[in-house]
Structures are given as structure tokens and as C-alpha cells.
N, C-alpha and C positions, 0 to 999 in steps of 0.2 A: 276396300281400298285405302278409307280413311285411318285404321288401325292401324295398315302396312307403312303410312304416311308419318303418322304420328311414332309410331315405334321408329323408326326411322331418324327421324328429327333427334326424340330422344338420344338416341344413340351415338349421334353426330353432337350433341351437345356434351355429354359424358365423357366421351373419347377427346373432346375439345378442352375439358376440364381435366383430366387424366394426364394429358398432355403439358398442358401449361403448368399444372402441377409436380411434372415430372423435372421440365425447363426451368421451373424460376431458383433464384439463389438460395440453397440453405440456408437458413439461421444462423448465423454465427454462436458458437454455442458459446454456454457460461465458461467463464475461467473458472480453471479446475485447484489453480497455483494460489494460493494465499500469500500477498505480499512479504517479501523477504523483509523482517525484522532487523534490525538494527542493532547489532550485539553491544552496544552501549545503551542503549533506550532499554534496556533492562535495570543495567545496573545505575544509569541515573534514576529511574523509580524506586529501586534496591537500596541504594546507597547514599547517595543524594538527597533524597525525600525525605530520611530518615529525621534531617535537621533543618531541610528548608520546603517552604513548599514549590510545587512543580511552577504556581506562576511565578515566584521571586525569579527559579532559573528561568523562566519562560521570558521575562521582561530584561532580563541582563543579556546583552546583543553584545557580544565581543567576536573577535576575527578568531583564528586559530591561534595566535600566539598569547591573543587575551585569556580564552579560557586554557589553556596551558598553564599560567601562571595561576589561574582561579583553582584548577584542579590542585597543584602541586601546593598550593596554601592550604585547601583543604588536606588536604594528606597526611601535614604539617601537623594540622587540628586535629586529627583523631580520624579520618573518612581511611578506611581499612580498604586500600584498592591496591595490586601489585601491580608493574612496570605495563604490563601488556593489556590490563583491562584500563588505567589510567590513558592511553592510547586510545582503545577502543571508547572510551567516556569524552575525551577531545572530541575527537573524530566527530561523532555524534551530536555532541555540542554547538559545533562549527557548523556540519551541515545544516543541522535545524535551528539553532539559535545565532544566524551569524548579524556580524555587524555591518547594520544599515548603513 
């Protein structure tokens, strides 16, 4: 009789664990999408940092107009960015290193 009671007790516990496991909130899956990288970031890394360290760029805090003037001045000084690339760089810099 004790074996039946023990078996019944263990069965009830196992069923409780199974039910609890099935009704729990599933774990949040790890994000599979990598964050989208701004297209201007690669341009800054590849074009601007050939003459300037990233630290110089990080320390310069401008609004969008200030970054536009700066990028246009750099293009006149020899930076090879077409108009579309300039827009991307200006947008990236204004969002990443805004005037405070």
C-alpha cells in the first residue's frame, strides 16, 4: 500500500511540474536581427578617419547645419564624397555627435 501511495505522490508532483512548465511564459528569444548600421558610419570610418582620428570627430559637436558646413569644407579640401554620400555623412554625424 505504501508503494502505491508513494507512486501516486510522485506522479502528482511530476504532473504538477509538467503543467507548470507548459504554462510558464516562454523565454524571450534572442534577437536575430543585427541593429541596422547607418550608411554614413562606414563613410566616416573609411573617408573621414583617413585624415582625422575618430576622437577629433567625436569631440566636434555641431547641429546639422554645422556638420553640413564642415563636410562641405572637407570636400573642398580633398575628401572624396559624392553628394549622396555627403548627405549620409551629415545625417550620421548630426545624429551621432549632435550639438549639446
